[in-house]
Structure formats: C-alpha cells, structure tokens
N, C-alpha and C positions, 0 to 999 in steps of 0.2 A: 347258551350265554348266561352268565351269572346275573341274577336279578339285582344284585347290589351295585353293579357297575353300569352307569348310564352311558348313553351314546356319546355325550360330550367327553366323558373321561376316556372312552375308547379312542376317539379322534385325537384328543390331547396326548394320550399315551403313544399313539402311532407317530404323531409329529415329533415327540420327544425322542423316541427310539430312532427315528429317521435321522434327526440332527446328531444324536450321539454317535451313531454308526458312521455317518458321512464324515464328520469332523475327525473322528478317531482314525479312520482310514487315510484321510488327507493329511492329517497331522496338524499340530498347533501352528507351526510356522507358516505353512502354505495357506491355511484358512485365515489366520490373523492378518497376515500381510496382504492377502487378497482384499479383505474388507478395508483394511487401513489405507491401501492405495487409492481406493475409490473415495472413501470418506475424507481423507486428508487432502487428496487432489482436489476434490470439490471445495473444501474449505479454503485452501490456498487460492484457488481460482476466484472464488466469490470475494474473498477479502482483498485481493491484490490486483484484480484485473483493471480497476480504474486507474491505479498507479502505472500500470504497464501499457494502457491504451495510448497515451501520448507518444510513447516510444515507437509503437507499431504505426501510428499515424505519421510520424516523422519519417519512417522508413518506406512506407507504402503510399504516402499521401493521405490527405483527409478522406476517409471512406467510411461509409456507414457500418462496414463490417469490422472495423478496427477493434471494437470492444469484444466482438465474438472471437476474433482471431487471438486477441490477448488472453481471453478466458481459456480457449483451447490450448494455447501454448503453455500456459501456467499449469493447467490440469494435466496435460500429457507429460510435461517435464517432471512434475511431482510424482505422478503415477509411475513413470519409468524409474525414478530414483528409488522409490520404495520397493518396486519389483526387483531392482538390482540388489538392494539390501536383503530381500527375501531369498534371492538366489545365493548370495554369499552365506547367509545363516543356514540355508538349506544344505549347502555343501559341508558346513561344519557339523551338521547333525546327520551326516551320511553313514557313520559307523553304527553298528547294531545297537550298542547300549544307549547311545544318544537318540537313535531312531525310536527306541522304546519309550524314552522320556518324551519325545515329540508327540508320540501317539497318546501317551497317558495324559499329557497336558491337553491334547486335542479332545480327549474324552470330556474333560471338565469344561472346555470351551464350548463343545457341542451341547452339554447339559445347560450351560448358561444361555446359549443362543436359543435353545428349544424353550426354556422357561420364559425368556423374554418374549418370544413369539406368542406363547400361550397367554402371557399377561396382556399383550396387545390385543389378542383375540377376545379375551375376557372383557377388556375395556370396550371394544367395538360391540360385543354382544349387549353390554349394558347401555350403550349409546343408541343403538338402532331401535326404531319404534315398532317394527313389524311383529317380532316374536317376543313373548313374555320371557325375560331372562330367568325369572324365578322358576318357571316351568322347565325351561331348557337345562338349567344348571342345578336342578333339585338333587341334592345328595352328591354333587360333584366334589371329589376329593381335591382336584386342582383348584376349583373355585374357593374352597375353604382355606386352602394353604396360601394361595396367592392374593386373596382379597385384601388383606391388611396392607399389601404393598402397592395396590393399584389405586391411583388417584380417582376420586369420585368426580367424573366429568359432568354428571347430571346437575351438580350444584353450580357449575359454570354456565351451562347452557340453559 
C-alpha cells in the first residue's frame, strides 16, 4: 500500500468507484427517475396529504387512518407516474447511440452521487465526538477538495 494514501481516501475512492460503475451500468434515466420517484413522491405526499385527507374521510367515513391512506395514495400515484415517465424515456433511449449517451450521463450522475455521499460522510466525521477528525483525515485528498463545499456544522451545534 502506498504510504501517501490514507485509509479514508481508500474508502472514499472505493465508494466513488462503486457509484460511478453502478450508475453507468444502470444508466442516467433509470437511476435519476428511480431517485426522483421516491423524492418527488414523498414531497407531494407531505405537501398535499392534508388537502386530500377530507376526501378520503368523506369516502370512508371519519377514521384515524384517513391521513395515512391519503399520504399513501398521493405517494404511490406520484411514484407510479414518474416510473411511467421513466419507462417511456427508457424506451426512447433503447437504440445503441442513445444508450451510450444514457450511460455516459449515468457516469456523471454516479460521480455526483458519490461525491455527495463522501461530502455527507466528511460532515458526519467532523460532527461525531468519538474519533479525532484531523487524525482520521490527515492528508486526505477528498477532505482537501471537498472541505470548502461542506458546511461547518460545529459552529451550529
């Protein structure tokens, strides 16, 4: 093992390579819309379940589960609509030249996802009180590059 590369950089590199390979193989459309379906479905459900709850209560009678049922219906409906859009766009990208574009865009999405995960891990390393972050991240290339973009949570807590 090279003395210049620390264990943190090895772990971060492995995570980054994993995400790049995974998303490149899956493709941009499949990965993006899979994440969008869950995130947008959750947002729609959280934002609108209170408006939808009286309709469910009117149909089923006043029950304690009306809000939960409204939330689930909104989430599932939004999720399914986004997955249908994914299916439609996926079929448009089925020929070889567009499939290559889908995978190339997937490479960059995987790179972004991996870097975001590493940034979150770096934030958590700085927040936790058990291990000294300076010792763990001493000489880390990822820490040097991503540190300017990471919010200093220690000043908040």
